[in-house]
N, C-alpha and C positions, 0 to 999 in steps of 0.2 A: 359367824367368824369362828374359825377353829383355832383356839389358843394353845392347844397341846394335845397330847394323846391320853385319854382317860384309862386306857388299858395298861400300856407300858409304864406310865408314870406311877400309877397306884401300886403296881406289882413291885417295881424296883425300889420305890421309896419305903416300902415295908420290909425290904430285905429278902423277899421271896426269890428274886432273881438278881444277878449282878451281870447284866449284859447290856450293850448299847442298843439304842432304838432300832437302828438298821438291822443288826444281827438278830434282834428279838423277832422281827417280822420275817427275816430270811429263814429262820429256823422254825417258823410256824408255831411259836409258843403262844400266840394269841388264841389259837384254836384249843389249846390245852388249858390255859388259865381262865379266860373269860369268853368262852365261845358264844354265849347268848348275848352278851353286850356287843361283841363284834358283829353278830348277825343283826342286832337292832340298829347299830350305827350304819351298817352297810345298807339296810333297808330304808332308813330314814334320810340320811344325808343327801343322796342323789335327787331327792324329791324337792329340795329347796331350789329357788330360782337363781340364787347366787351364793357362792361360798367363798369367803375371804380367808386367805392364809397370809401369814406375815413372814414366811420363809419358804423357799423352794423345797427344803428338806421335808417339810410336812406335806406340801402340795403334791409333790411327786409320789410320795408313799401312799397318800390317800387316793390318788388316781389309780395307782397300781393294785392296791389291796382292797379298797372299799368301793371300787367301781364308780368313783365320782367323775362325771363327764368333764373333760377338759374345758369345754366351752362354758361351763358354769363356774369355773374357778377363776379367782382373781387374786393377784399378788399385790399386797399393800404393805410395804416394809414399816417396821417400827421407826419412830422418829430418831434421828441422830444428826445434829448440826453443831457446829463449833460454839462453845461458850467461853466467855471471858473467865479465866481462872480466878478463884476467890482469893482474897488477900489473907491467907492463913500461913502459919509457919510451916515450912517444908521440913519433913523428917530428915534428921542428920545422917541417918544410915538407911540402907535398903529396907523399905517397908512394904510388905506384901499384904494386900487387902482383899478379903472376900466378904460379900454381903449376899445373904440368901437363906434358904432353909437348911437346917442341919438334918439331912436325910442321907441314907446310905449311897444313893447313886450320885450324890454330889462329890463323892471321892475325897472327902475331907480328911479321913484317916491317912490316906496316902500323902496329901498335902502337908499334914503335920509332921509325919515321919521324914519326908524329904526336906522340909524346911529345917528340921533339927540337924540333919546331916550337913546341909549347906551352911547353916549358921555356925556350926562348930568348925567347919573347914576355914571359913573366912573370919571368924571371931567377931562378927557383926551381923546386924539384921533384926527385923521384928516382923512378926506375923500377927495380923489383926483379923479376927473372925467376927462379923456382925450378923446377928440373926437369932433364930431359935428353931426348935424342932425336936422330934423324938430321939435323935442321936446325941443330944446335948450332953447328958451325963456320961455317956460312953466316951465321948471326945474329951471331956474334962479329965476322966480317968487316964486316958492315954497321955495327955499333956503332962500330968503330974509326974509321970514316970520318966520323962525325958530330961536330959541335961539342960536343954534350952527352954525349960518350962517358964522361967521368969521373963522370957522374951516373946511369949505367945499370949495374946490377950483375947478373951472372948467378951463381946459386948452385946447386950440385948438389942433388939430391933430399935432403930432410930427413925425419926422423920426424915423427909427428903432433904431439907436444908442441912441438917446435921450430917447426913450421909455425904452430901456434896463437899462438906468441909473435910471429912475423912479422905475422900477421893483426892482432893486437891493437895493434901499434905502427904499422901502416900507416894511411893515410887511407881508401883504398878498394881493393877487389879488382876485377879485370877478367876477364870471360869473353868473349874476342873471336872465338871460332871462327865459321866460316860458319854452323854450326848448333850450338847448345848444347842438349842434351837436358834434363837436370835435374842440373847439375854439383854435386858435393859441395863443391868448393872455394867456389863462390859461396854455397851454403847455409851453409857454416861461417862465411863472412864475415858473413852476415846474422845468424847466431845470436849473434855477438859484437857486434852492433849497428853493423857497418861498412857504409857505402854501397857499392854496386857499379855497374859498368857492364857490360852484357851485350848481346850481339847480339840483334836483334829477333826472329829466328827461333829461339825457344827453347821448351822444354817445362817451364820452371820451375814448380814447384808453388806458388810464392808470387807474388801479383799485385804487380808493381812499378810505381811511377810512370813515366810516359812519359819523364821526364828521365833515367831510368836505362837507357834502351834506345837502341840505335843501329843503323843499317844497316851490316851487316858488309861490304857491297860498296862503301861510300862512305867514303874517307879524310876527306873534308870533314865528313861528319856526325859521325864519331868525334872529329875535332878540335874541333868546336863543342861537343859534349857533354863532352869531357874538360876543355876550358878552363873550363867552368862550375864544376867542382870546385876550381879554383884560386882561386875567389872565396870569401872567408871567410864572407860572409853566406849564399851559396848552400849552402856546405858544412854550415853549422850547421843550416840548414833540412832538408838531406838527413838529418842525424842524427836530427832530430825525426821525419821520415817513417819512417825505419827503426824507431824506437821504437814506432810505432803499428801496425806490421805484425802480423798474426796468425801466430805461429810455434808451432804446437802438435803437430807430428808427432814424438812422442818415439820412442826406440828401443823402448820397451814397446809402443807402438801398432803399430809395424812388425812386431814379433815376434808379437803377438797376432793380427794380421791374417793372417799366414802360418799360424799354428797353427790358426785357425778354418777356413781354406781346406783345410788338409790333413785335419783332422778330418772336414770335410764330405765329402771324397772317400772316406775309408775306412770311414765308417759304413755 
């Protein structure tokens, strides 16, 4: 099962490059940064009997660049099914939630700056960042210098139950990375009926309205899209859009798909 890309992810999270997954390979940077690891993966991976991907974004790229035979690849999406919202107090003002690693390619510096501008324009709103990572102190320093610093909260990693409480009380979740494959945090937000903002280069298994997508390389585009969610009418329409999405990939479906694949190999 290929859960991500060990070349691009390690390079961009250390800040050595700031480029999306697709552009990284289009520009041949994998040959410059980690040529031996690329050759090792390209030699090893096609020799497996079956290779599972959880997003077409990874599957297609690995077929094109790593020579993985299409007949050996299988697509099993991460689980996303509707959950009953938890009985927690809803935020009284627009609350934007991020949960994940604090690394450069997650684009959190941009999110913080954009939120500050939008918050000052509407004079309301809160940004909550949950997680940890090498960029934490840098982000803390940026936040301290902003007029909206008192409305931006950084919280250490929490367990799943607590994260679900934060999701259910927030207005929307954000997936701002240069490339988002099929992020569980965003799927969890959708499962609880929460709108999301996610970068346009993503491998999400759910088809989202264009209003929920933004160009990760453009602060202006993110600011325009985020500001819309501060409008009550637009936000209510967003809730309706989420309620009409098809979310039917249960854990049972995921497990059965893997079971059938394994049975097919050993018979």
